[in-house]
N, C-alpha and C positions, 0 to 999 in steps of 0.2 A: 580386295578393294580395286575397282576399275582404275587403270592408269589414264589420267586425264591431263592434257597439256593445258595448264592454267592459263598461259598467255592466250592460246587460241580460244579457250572457253570464255575468257573475259572479253575478248574481242567479239565474239559471237553474242555474248550477252549485251554489249554495248550496241551491236547492230539490232538485236531484238528490241532493246530500249527505244532506239530511233523509229523502228517500225510502229511499235505501240504508240509512241508520241505522235507520229504522222497519222495514224488511224484516228486517234482522238482529235487531232488538229483538223483533219478533214471534215469530221463531223461538226465541230464547233465553228468551222469557217462559214456556215450557213446561218449562224445565230446573228441577230442584228444587235448593235449596241446602242440603238435608239429606243425610245419608249420604255425605259427602264429594262431593256433586254439584258444588260450585264446583271443587274440585281435579280432579275427573274431567273436567269440561268443558275445563279448561286442558290436561290431558294429552292428550286426544283432539285438540284444536286443534294441539298440537305435533306429534302423529303426522300430521296432514294437512300441516303446514308442511314436515316432513322428507320426506314423500313427494313434494311438489311441487318441492322443491330437488333431489331425486334426479332427477326428470324434466327439470329445467332443465340439470343437469350444468354448474354454473358453473365458470368459471375462477377466480373469486375469491369467497370468502364472508367477509362482515364481521359482527362482533358488537359493537354499541355499548352499553356499559353491561354488561360481560361477567360481572362478580362472579367466579364460579368457572369461567366459560367452558364451561358444560356444553353449550351448543348447538354451540359450535366443536369441542369434542372428538367430539360426535356426528357432525358434518359430516365431520370428518377420518377417522373410522372408515368412513363410507359412501363418501366420495369422496377417497381417498388422494392423487390427483393435483391436487386443488383447493388453491390457496393460501387458507389460512384465518387471518384476523387478528382477534384479539379485544382490544378497547379497554377499559380499566378505569380510572377516574379517581380512585377512592379508593385512596391509597397503602397503607392498612392491609390492604385486600383483596388488593393486588398482593403485598405482603410475604408474607401468609398462604398464597397459592396459586401463586405463581410457581414455586416448587420443585416442587410437585406437578405442575404443567402440564409442566415439563421432563422429569420422569420418566415420566408416564403419556401425555402427548401431545406428544412432541417435535417434531411437524410444525406445531403451533399456534404462531403468533406472538402472545404474550401481552404487551401493552404497557401501561405505567403512563401512560395518555394520555387526555384527554377529547376527545370528538368534538363540534365545534361548527361555527359558520358561517364561521370564518375561523382560519387557523393563528396561533399565538402562545402566550400563556399565559392561563390562567383561574383564578379563585378558586373552589375547591371548598368547599361548605358541609356539613360533616360534622355530622349532628344528634347531640348529646351528651346533651341532656336535653329531654323533652317531657312537659308536664302534671306536672312534678315528678318524673318517672321518668327514671333514668339509662338511656342507650342505649349499645349496643356500638359499638366502633370498626370491627370487621369486620362489615359490614352491607351489604345492598342497597337500603336505603331512604333514601340521602342524594343529593345533587344539586348541580348548578351553581347551582341556583336555591334560594332560601329559601322556606320554607313560608308559605302564605298567612295562617296564624294567628299570633299573637304569643306563644304558650306555649313556643316551641322555642328553645333555646340552641344555639350552634354552635361548632365548632372549625374555623377557616378556614385553608386553605393553598393555595399556588399549585401548579398543575399544568400540564404541557405540554399543548397543545391542537392539534388539526388538524381540517380539514374533510375530508370524504370526497372531494371534487373535488381537494384539494391532495394528499392522500395516494395517491389512485389516479387519476393523470392519464389513463391508458389503460387501459381494461378491456374485454375481449371480451364477457364475460357474467358477471353477478353476482347474488347474493342477499344479503339482509341481515336480521338480527335486531336490533331496537331496543328498548332497555328502559332509558331514561335518566331516570326519575323526574321527568316533567314537561317535560324540555328537548327534546322532539320538534322544536319550531319551529326550534331552533338546528341540530339535526342535518340536517333536511330541507332548510332554506335553504342549507346549505353542501354540498348533494349533487344539485344539479340536473344536472350533467354526469354524475355517477355513476349517477343514476337512469335515464338513457338506455340503460345497459347492463343495467339490473336486471330480473329477471322475477318474483321472489317477495320480499315483504317481510312480516315479522311486526313489529308495533309495539304497545307498551303505550300506552293512552290513558286519560284521565280524563274523566268527564262533569260533574264539578263542580270548582270551583277549589280545588285542593290546594296548588299552587306559585304564587308570585307571577309574573305576566306570562306564564303558560303558554298554549299552545294547548289548547283542549278537543277532544273526540272529533270534533265536527262540523268544526272548523277543519282537522284532520288529514285527514278523509275529503275535504272540499273541495279542499284542496291536492293530494292524491293523484289525485283525478279529473282535475283540471287538467294533472297530469303524465302522464295516460294509463294510470292504474291503477284497478282496480275492487275494491271489498271483497267477499269471497266468504265469509267465516265469521268468527265471534267466539265468545268464551267468556264466562263469568260469574265469572271467578277470584276478584274481590273486589267489594264493593259500591261502586259509582261508579268502579271502575278495572278495566279488562279489556284484552284483547288482540284485535287484528284482523289477519287475513291479507289481504293485497292481492296481486293478480297483474296483470302487464302485459296490456293488452287483447288483443293477438294471441296471447300465450302462453296466455291463459286460455280461448282457443277451441280449442286443440289437443284432439283426441278423448280422449287419455289423461288430460289435466288435467281436462276436463269429467267423465270417469269417476271420478277420484279424489275430486273435490269432491262428486259425486252420492253416492258411497259413503259419504263422511263424514256428509252430511246425512241419508242413509237410516239410518245407524247411530245417530246422535244422536236422530233422531225416532221410531224404532221399537224398536231393540234396548234402549235406555236409557229406555224410556217410564215416566214416573211413574205413569201411570194403571194400568199392568200391576202395578207394585209395590203400589199401593194396593189393587187387587183381591186380590193375594197376601196382603197383611196382614189382610185381612177373611176370608180362608179359612185352612184348615189346610195349604194347599199351600206349598211353599218358593217364594222369589222365582225368577223366570225366570234362566236361566243363559246366559252368553255362549258364543259358538262355541268358545272355548278352555277352557270349564268353569268359569270364574270367575263369582262373583255379579254380576249387572248392577245398577249403581247407579242411583238414581232421577233420572235426567234424562229429561225428558219427550218426548212425541210432538209433532211440528210441526203447526201448522194451515195450511190452504191460504192462500196469499199472492197470490190471483188479482188482487185490487184494487191491491195495492202494485205488482205487475208491470205492470199496465195503466198506472198512473200513471208509472212509470219509462219506459215505452215513449213515453207521451205527451210527456214532457220531453225525451227523446232526439230526437224528431221536431222539437220546437221549437228545440233547439240546432243541429240540422242546417240547418233553414230559415234561421235567423239568420246562419249562417256562409256562406251562399250569396252570390255576387256580386250587387250590386244593379244 
């Protein structure tokens, strides 16, 4: 076994996470948050995710924090032979949508269950009031965690919990969508074996502390890099909260995966360019049109990332050198 200085390796991994984060940040810095720019960026990231899952052809697809299980329904339509399991911890969401799922997507396993680091029971914290405003019971913004601020009151209840490793002991090939309102650490720590079968992951992250004791975006990126995944795209769905798509290293090098990723980047960088919309607004010409005839929202053109890529290559070289036998 190669002798590796774990402290140095972890520091380099954290550095690599920062560089990947900056590379993604540089790209999305050109996206506009006007004219539905944020929601459009999320929609196009979803399109990329579904395309990659289609290329993966998983035997299992899991959705953690499913809410209405929209991702699971989409996957079941695309890949009817795939086992699709949607986990939803909020009992009110489950009551509201379980009937609909049985009728509209009978092949989706929709479970009133939390995904965390070990099987058993967990306390779910349903936000009922924040900043003096009442909040709905059927909602996608509550969590196993409590908010980092003190202005929120909760309804607490116990929910069954599983880890992905315990629920899926043997999986040939998998993909997963994770949207658990800050509890990504618990999901990922309970999925080390499951991740060995995984090829595509979409996960919601935060870059400032919104939930107590949560992992921030850099923590998630560093963990995923250590598990053999690389981040290839992100959106700007909300301020300080966004989604990242990761792919397993070898899967990510497949020509069709590279092509899908490049097409996504090209579309976001050029077809949805804010500078083109700005020029159109200053002229009498209508905004540019998309290939399908629809108006193009103002998400902007990407800038060259040569420096970031050079730094990434340098860090990779250091990691390889430190992993060699002494």
